[in-house]
C-alpha positions as CSV (number, residue, x, y, z in Angstrom):
1,M,-0.3,-17.3,19.6
2,S,0.5,-14.5,16.9
3,K,1.9,-11.1,17.5
4,P,1.5,-7.7,16.6
5,K,3.8,-6.3,13.7
6,R,4.3,-2.8,13.7
7,I,2.9,-1.6,9.5
8,E,6.3,-0.5,8.7
9,D,7.9,-4.3,8.9
10,I,5.0,-6.0,7.1
11,T,6.1,-7.8,4.0
12,V,4.5,-9.0,0.8
13,L,4.8,-13.0,2.0
14,D,3.1,-11.6,5.1
15,L,-0.1,-10.2,3.4
16,K,-0.4,-13.2,0.7
17,S,-0.3,-15.2,4.1
18,H,-3.1,-14.2,6.1
19,R,-5.4,-10.8,6.6
20,W,-4.5,-8.1,8.8
21,C,-6.7,-5.9,10.3
22,Y,-5.3,-2.6,11.9
23,L,-5.0,-3.1,16.1
24,N,-5.8,-0.3,19.3
25,D,-5.5,-1.8,22.5
26,D,-4.6,0.7,24.4
27,E,-4.0,-1.3,27.8
28,G,-1.3,-3.5,25.5
29,G,0.4,-0.8,23.8
30,Y,-0.9,-0.5,20.2
31,D,-2.0,1.8,18.2
32,A,-3.8,1.2,15.1
33,F,-1.5,3.9,13.1
34,E,1.5,1.6,14.0
35,Y,0.3,-1.9,14.1
36,V,-1.9,-4.8,12.5
37,V,-2.9,-8.4,13.6
38,P,-3.1,-11.5,11.0
39,D,-6.3,-13.5,10.9
40,S,-4.8,-16.4,13.1
41,H,-4.7,-13.2,16.4
42,E,-7.1,-14.0,19.0
43,Q,-7.7,-9.9,18.5
44,F,-9.0,-9.6,14.6
45,D,-11.3,-8.6,13.2
46,E,-12.4,-8.9,9.7
47,N,-15.2,-5.5,10.9
48,V,-12.5,-3.2,11.1
49,L,-10.4,-1.5,8.3
50,E,-8.0,-4.1,6.9
51,L,-4.2,-3.1,5.7
52,E,-4.5,-5.7,2.8
53,L,-2.7,-7.4,-0.7
54,A,-2.7,-5.2,-3.2
55,V,-2.3,-6.6,-6.9
56,F,-0.8,-4.3,-10.0
57,K,-1.5,-5.0,-13.3
58,F,1.2,-3.3,-15.5
59,N,0.4,-4.1,-19.5
60,G,-2.6,-5.3,-19.1
61,D,-1.0,-8.7,-17.9
62,R,2.4,-8.6,-15.8
63,E,1.4,-8.7,-12.0
64,Y,3.1,-7.7,-9.1
65,F,1.7,-7.0,-5.5
66,G,1.8,-4.8,-2.5
67,M,-0.7,-3.2,-0.1
68,Y,-4.0,-1.3,0.3
69,D,-4.1,0.1,3.8
70,G,-7.6,0.7,3.4
71,S,-7.9,4.5,2.9
72,K,-6.5,6.1,0.2
73,S,-2.6,4.9,0.4
74,Y,-1.5,2.2,-2.5
75,S,2.0,1.1,-2.3
76,I,3.9,-1.6,-5.4
77,Y,6.9,-3.8,-3.9
78,L,9.7,-3.8,-6.9
79,D,13.5,-4.2,-7.0
80,N,13.6,-5.1,-3.1
81,E,11.9,-1.8,-1.9
82,W,8.8,-0.3,-1.4
83,F,7.1,2.7,-3.9
84,S,4.1,4.6,-2.6
85,F,1.4,5.8,-5.1
86,W,-0.2,8.0,-2.4
87,H,1.7,10.9,-0.7
88,G,-1.0,12.6,1.5
89,V,-0.5,16.5,2.2
90,R,3.2,16.0,1.0
91,K,4.4,16.4,-2.7
92,P,7.2,13.5,-3.9
93,T,10.0,15.7,-4.4
94,E,11.9,15.2,-7.7
95,S,14.4,12.6,-6.4
96,E,11.8,10.5,-5.2
97,I,10.1,11.0,-8.3
98,A,13.4,9.7,-10.4
99,H,14.0,6.9,-8.5
100,F,10.1,5.4,-9.1
101,K,10.6,6.4,-13.0
102,D,13.8,4.6,-12.6
103,T,13.1,1.2,-11.6
104,L,9.5,1.0,-13.4
105,L,11.8,1.6,-16.6
106,A,14.5,-0.9,-15.0
107,S,11.5,-3.5,-15.0
108,N,10.0,-2.5,-18.4
109,L,6.8,-1.2,-16.8
110,A,4.7,1.7,-17.7
111,F,1.9,4.1,-17.0
112,P,-1.3,3.4,-16.3
113,V,-1.7,0.7,-13.6
114,S,-4.3,-0.8,-12.6
115,A,-4.9,-1.8,-8.6
116,R,-7.1,-4.4,-6.8
117,A,-7.2,-5.0,-3.3
118,Y,-7.4,-8.8,-2.8
119,W,-9.8,-8.7,-0.2
120,S,-12.3,-5.9,-0.6
121,G,-12.2,-5.6,-4.1
122,Q,-11.3,-1.7,-4.1
123,T,-10.1,-0.7,-7.4
124,E,-7.8,2.5,-8.8
125,L,-6.1,3.4,-12.4
126,F,-3.4,5.0,-11.5
127,R,-1.4,7.1,-14.2
128,G,1.2,8.3,-11.9
129,I,1.8,9.3,-7.9
130,R,-0.7,11.5,-6.0
131,Y,-0.8,13.9,-3.2
132,Y,-2.8,16.7,-2.0
133,D,-1.6,20.0,-2.6
134,E,-1.9,23.2,-0.5
135,R,-5.5,24.1,-1.3
136,G,-6.5,20.4,-0.7
137,I,-6.9,19.3,-4.1
138,E,-5.7,15.9,-4.9
139,I,-2.8,15.9,-7.8
140,E,-2.0,13.1,-9.7
141,L,2.0,13.7,-11.0
142,E,1.7,11.7,-14.2
143,I,5.4,9.6,-15.0
């Protein structure tokens, strides 16, 4: 039987190979904020929110992969790094923005980018990085 995996250890290959659902198992010590299980695990439940493969399309046709957390967060895997489009209640730092921008430029990629969650079909168009400001308003910093 496959074992639960920490969310931060999930790879694009994992996401391409299996569907993943969040695991909450108090007896086993698995918290859904930290662990997911693949569809080969006995506790996989397709009715539970999934951590899933996301497909990003730049410039209309260039595809890259990442993940969607089933809520608001999309992250892309570029140049051996994960970059998140959603920062929650934390405004991204200038250095985070600059690093993301430099990585995009090095790959000849530009916003806007469309993102589609593979299993749920959830789609989103990004022009930059998003977060909530101190008033609770969603802000998108265009890149």
